[in-house]
N, C-alpha and C positions, 0 to 999 in steps of 0.2 A: 962806164955803161955796164960792164960785167958785175961791178959791185952793186949797182942799182937793181939789176936783175936778181942778184943773190939776196939782196935786202927784201925785194918784193916776194921772193919765194919763202924767205924766212918769215916775213910778216903773214904770208898766206898760211904757212904751216902753223904759226902761232894762233891765227884766227880759227883755223880748223880745230886746233887743240882746245881753244877756249870754248868753241861751239860744242865739242865733244864733252868737255868738262861740265858745261852748262846743262847739256842734255842729260849727262849722267847724274848731275846734282838734282835736276828736275825729276829724273826717273826715281832716284833714291827718295826724294821728297814725296813723290806720288806714292811710292811703295810704303813709306812710313805712314802716310795719311790713310792708305787702305787698311793697313794693320790696325791703326788707331780706330778707324771706323768700325772694323770688325770687332775689336775689343769692346768699343762702346756699345755696339749692338748686343754683344754677348752679355755685357754687364746689365744692360737694360732688360734683356730676356730673363737673366738670373733673378734680377730684382722683381720682375713681373711674376715669375714662378713662385718666388718666396712669398710675395704678397698674396697670390692666389692660395698657396698652401696655408698661409696664416689665416686668410679669410675663411677657408674651408674648416680649419681647425676651430676657429672661433664659433662658426655656425654650428658645428658638431657639438661643441661644449655647451652652447646655448640651448640646443635641442635636448641634449642629455639632462641639462639642468631643469629645463621645462618639464620633461617627462618625469624626472625625480620629484619635482614640486607637485606635479599632477597626481603622482602615486601617493605622495604624502597626504595631499589634500583628500584624495579618494579614501585612503586608509582612515584619515581623521573623521570623514563623513560616516564611513562604515562603523568606526568605533562608536561614534555618537549614536548611530542607529541601533547598534548592539546594546549600548548603555540604555537607550530609550526603551528598547524591547525588554531588557532585564528589569528596568524600573517599572514598566507597565505590568510585567509579570509579577513583580513583588507587590505592586499596588493591588493587583487582582487577588493574589493569594491572601493579602492582608484583609481584603474586604469579604472574605468567605468565612462562614461559621459552620461548624458541624452541628447538625440538628439534634436536639434532645427533646424529651417530653416529660411532662409532669404526670401524664396518665400512666398508671402501673402496667396496663395491658400493652400500651404502645412501647413503653420502655422495655418490657419483657420481650416483645416482638423484635425490637432493634437489637437487643443483646443476643437472643437465642439464634437469630438468623445472620448474625454478624453484618448487619445493615449499617452502612455509613452514608448519610445524606449531607452533601456539602452545598450550602445555600448562600448566594451573595447577600450581603446585608441590605441591599436595595430591594430584595424580594421577600414578601411575607412567607413564613414557613407554613407548610400544609401537612397535617397529620396523615400518616399512612392509613389506608382503608383496610380494616381487618376482616370485614364480611362483604360478601357479594352484594347484599342488600344495601350496604352503605355507599356503593359507587353511584356518583351523581351523573347518571346517563339517561337518555330517552328510554321510555318504557319498552319500545320495540327492540332496542339494543339489549335491555335487561333480559328479554325473553331468551336471547342467545347465550346469556351468561348463567342461566339457571341450572345448566347441566354440570356446573362446577361447584364443589363444596365450599371452596374459599379461594381468594386470589393467591397466586404464588408470591414470594417475597418481592421480586422485581416488579410485579404488577401492583402490589399493595403500595409500594413506595413511589412509583413513577406516575400512576394514574392521576392523583390529585394535581400534580404540576403540569402534566400533559393536557389535562382537561382545562387548565387555566391558560393554556397557550404559551407556556414557557419552553425555551430550548433546554433539552435534557440529554445528558450522556448516561446511558445505562450499562453497567458492567456486571455481568453475572455468568456463571458457568453454563455450559451447553445443556439444553434440555430444561431450562428454567422458566419457559413461558414468555420469552421475549417477543414473539410474533404478535400475540394478543396484547402485550403490554403497549406496543405502539399502534396496533390495529384498531382497538376499541375507541380510543380518542379520535382517530381519523374518521371512522365511520359515524361516530356520534356528532362530529362537527358537520358532516356532509348531509346527514339524513334530513335536515330541515332547510338545507341551503339550495335555493332554486336557480343559482347562477349556472352558467355553462362554461365549458372548457375544462382542461385537466387541472384539478385543484390539488391533487396529491401525487407525489412520485416516490416510489420505494425502489432503491437500487440494491441489487444483491450480486455477490461474486460468481455464482454458478446458476446454470439453467434449472437444475433440480430444485435448488433452494428457492429460486424465483417462483417456480410452479407451486411449491409448497405454501409459500406466503399467499399467492393468488388463491389457492384452494381454501385457505383459512378465511380470507376475506369473503370469498364467494359463499362459504357456509353461513357466515353471519348475515350477509345480504339476503340469502334465500329465506332465512328465518324472519327477518324484518320486513320483507316484501318491498324493499326500497326500489325506486324507479331508476336511480343512477346505476352505472355498470363499472366493472373493473376489467382491465385487459392485462395480459401477460406477454411481454416482448423479450425474445431471446434469439440467439443465433442458431445455426444448424438446420433451419427450415426456411423456405422461401419467404420473402418480405411481403408479398402481395396481400395475403390474408390479414397480416398485422396492419398494413397500411389501410386496408378497407375497414378493419375494426376501429381504427383511430378516427375515421371519418364520421363515426356515429357520435352525434352531439350529446348522447347520454353518458358517454365515457368520462368519468370524473377521477378515477384512480388508475394509475399506470404502475405496474410492477415489472422490472426488467433488469437485464444484465448490461454492463457498461458498453460493450462493443456494439450491440444492436441498437441501444438507445442513441448512441452517437451517430450511427448510420441514419436512423430515422429523423434525427434532428437536422442532419446535413441535407437530406433531400426534402425537408419541409413538411414531412408527414406528421411530425410531433411538434407541438407548440407548448412551451412551458411558461409563457408570459403570465398566465393566470394561476401559476402554482403557489399555493399558500402553505403547503405542508410537505417537507422533504425528509425522507428517512434513508440513512445508510445503515444497512444490516451487515453484520460482520465487519464493522468499521475498521478494525485493525488490519484486515486483509485489503479492504477497499482503498485505504490511504497509503498502501505500499507502492513502491516504484512501478510495479507492473500495471496498476490501475490509475495511478495519480493523475496522469495526463488526461485520460478519459473522464475521470470524475471532475477535474477542473473545467473541462469544456462543457460538460453537462450542466454543472452548477452555474456556469457563466450565462447559460441560456435561460435560467430561472431568475426571478426577482432577487435582489441582493439580500443578505442575511437579515437586515433590519426590517424587511417587508415580508418575511416568511417565518414559519416555525421550523426549526431544523432539529432533527433527533438522530442520535447515533447510538446503536446498540452493538455490543461486542462482548467477547469472552475475556479479553484482556486489554489493558490500556497503557502500553509502554510510553515512555517520555517522547520518543521520536514521532509517534502517531499523535500524541497530545498537541505538539507544536504545530503540526500540519492542520489538525482539525480546528484550531483556533481561528484560522483564516476563513472558515466556512460557517461559523456560528456567531451569535451575538456575544458580547463580552460577559454578560451576566448569565452564565450557563449553570444549571443545576446538575450536579454529578451524583448519581446513585450507584453505590457499589455493594455487591453482595459477596462477602468473604474477602480474601486477599486477592488483589487484582493487578499488582505491578508485574507479577509473573503468573503464568498459566498453571493452574492446579488441577489434578485429576479428581474426578468424582470419587469420594471415599466409599460409596456404595458398590463400587466395581471391584471385584476380586481380580487382581492382576497376577498372571502367571507368566514368567519369562524363562524361556529355555534357550541355552546356548547350543547351537547345532552346527553340523558340517553343512555348508551350502549345497553339497551334492545330494544330501538326504532329505531336503526340505519337502519334496513332493510326496515321498513315502510317509513322512511324518504328518503331512496334511491329511492324507487318507486315514491314518490312525486316529487323528483328532476328530475327524468327521464320524468315525465309528463310535467315538465316545460321546460327542455332543449332538450329532444330527439324529435325534430320536424324539418321539412324542410330538412331532411337528413343531418343535421349538425353532424359532428363526435364528439362523447362523449367517453372519456377515463376514466374508473373507476379503481382506485387503491385499492387493498386489501393488507394486510400485509403478511399473510401466505398462502401457497398454499392450505391448507385444507379449509381455509375461502373462498378463491377464488372459489374452487370447489363447495362449498355449495351455494354461491351467484349465481354462474353460473346456477345451477339447479333451484334455486328459480326464477330467471329472465326468464328462459326458460318456467317454469310452468305458468308464467304470460303472455306468448306470445311474449317475446322479443327475437329477433335473436341476439346472442352474439358471438363475436369472443374472444376466451380466450387464454392468454399466461401466463402459470405458470409451476412450476416444476413437476406437476403430469401428464403433457402431453409430448408425445415424440416429437422429433425435427421436424418431418414432420408436425405434428398437429400445432405446434407453428409457423412454417414458413407459413403454409397455412392460419392460422388465421390472422397473420400480413399482409399477402398479400391481403386477403379479406378486411381488414380494410383500408389499404392504397389505394386500388383501388376504395373504396366506395361501394363495394358489400355488406358490412355489416357496418352500421354506429355506432355500439356500441361495444367497446372492454373492456374486464375485464382483468387486469394484476396485477402481483406482481412487485416488484422493478427491475425485469430483464428488464422491459421496461422503467425504470425511467431515465436511463443515455444515452445521446447522440442520441437516436433514432429520426430521422427526418421523422415524419409522417405528410404529407401535410394536411392543413386545419382542424386541431383539434380545435374545437371551445371551448369545455368545458373539464376541468379535474375535476373529483370528487374524493376526498380522503375519501373513506368509512372508512378506519382505518388509523390513523396518523402513519407515519413511525417511525423507531427507533431513527432517528436524524433529526434535522431541516435542515441539509445539504441535506439529501435525499428528504425532502419536497420541497426544492428549485429546485432540479433536476426534481422531479415529475411534478411540475406545469410548468416547462420549456418545456413540450411537447406541450403546446399551446403558442400562441403569438410569433411564430417563423417567421424569415425572414421579420421582420417589421410589421407583422400582430398583431391584438389585440386578447385577449382571456379572458376566465373566469375560475377561479379555486375556486371550492366550497369544503370546508373542514369541516368534522364532527369531532369535538374534544370532548373527554370525560375526566372525572376526572382521569381516569387511566393514561393519558398522562400529568398530571398537572406539572410534573417535567420539561416539555419542553415548558411550557407556556411563560416563560420569553424570551427565545430565539425566539419563534414564534412572540411575540409582537415586538421584535427588527426588525425582517424581515418585518413585516407589516409597522412599522413606517418608516423604511428605504425606502420602496417603496411607501410612501405617501398613505397608505391604512388605513381605519378605524380599530380601535381595539375595539372589542365588550366588553361591561361591564362584561358579564359573564366570559370572558377570564381573565380579570383583577383581578377577585376575587381569582384566584390561586396564585397571587403574581408574582413578576418579577425576582425571583431567577433563574439564568441561569447556567446550567452545560455544559461544553464542552465535545465533544465526544473524545474517544481515537481511536475507530476503527469502521468504518461504517458497517463492516460485522457482528459485534457482538453487536453493540449498547452500548458498555461500555463507561465509562467516565474516565477522568484522572484529576490529580491534577497538577497545573502548578508548575514545579520545574526547577531549573537551572541545566542542565546536566553537566556543567563545575565544579560545586561544589562537593567536596568529601563528602561521607557519614560520619556522625559523630557517634562514638561509644557511646552507652549509658550504663553506669555502674550502677548497683543496689547494694545498701548496703546489 
């Protein structure tokens, strides 16, 4: 019985041991399974992450490839466009001939005045008119022309084409009669035209030049007794009177500055849908970046180039302006050039005197020059660079007993207009101005121009001194040059030599390095680059 009990206990212990072993085995198995599950999950997660990374990488590569292809495609399209433009440009230049003449008088006129007329082969050549009596205009217009002995070269060469309705680019020096060159054909077209609405728009860069063009038109209209009217639109004065003037149905000609024209178009006061004749005066300035947006908006309100006659007159015609102008005109444009026009040249009838001075002594030097030049009531025009400088010099001269007419930005439009009128009429023989008076203004009998401060560019210098020596007269331009402007010395020396004027030794010491301007409004300079060449990528290691 004891042995049975012992055996039972032993069996019980064995069973317990087996249970423990089973439990332990089960636990180990369960633990192994957990580890395996965790490992599997981790592997799956790693695989998933790898797949996601791979997918992202593939998507990124596809996107980059697509962008690269799009860029190549766009470059290819642009190249084709550039090639097309170049091709068209070549075709156009190939279709243009330089006009000659079998008439000895006309051939002599072309040679003597250095007149070049480029005519597309699709247009019949027209001989220049050498006498006023030969101009084919209405008898009422002819009455206004009888006060002139003969047409100026730019008028002689452009009138036949403008009267025929062709698009024309006229390039001639300042004071060459450009206003009547485009004005007479406009007025001749409208004098027998009974339709209504604005038929002609003339755009000018400055208020003073716009008013001068308007005055020239008004003078002809008064002689002809025409029923239609012209209006002049410019900023610096309230819009109300100008809006009321535009409501007159007899207004057929509008002369204005870009900013005010844009304002009146925006508020609906000005309607150009009936415009048949469009003129940009001082076109090189009008197509620069400062005005380009305004001009584009104004021209988009008028009929397209094929439905109107577009005329551009300017003193110079650089390549960058040419390319912009092409978009505003018909392809078959006639170009009339008087003299060299790729660069601006000074009038050779002007005696140019350049003095290099200390900036601190300029005001004293100005007073000395006025004692020399301001006598016999000869008109003297003084140019300052900035309006603050002009105000200071005006006060200084008045304190010394000089009566001065001033035109600058610190004056309102009425004061500027009155000052200009007093100077033109001879009521005041001394005028002080900033560059607002440098371009295009025709002020009779200006004997002397004094540049108290040199302008930002040599092109503006040429325009300034062009206020004297107009209409075949002679004049004097006296310029005070300082070390502050030495970067313009080379370009100024070129202008002096080109006009057969002496170059002072003091100017030569600054050297002959020349910088070209980029923009006359800001006086910046640019580097000559070929716009047709693509930019190259620069990679750094």
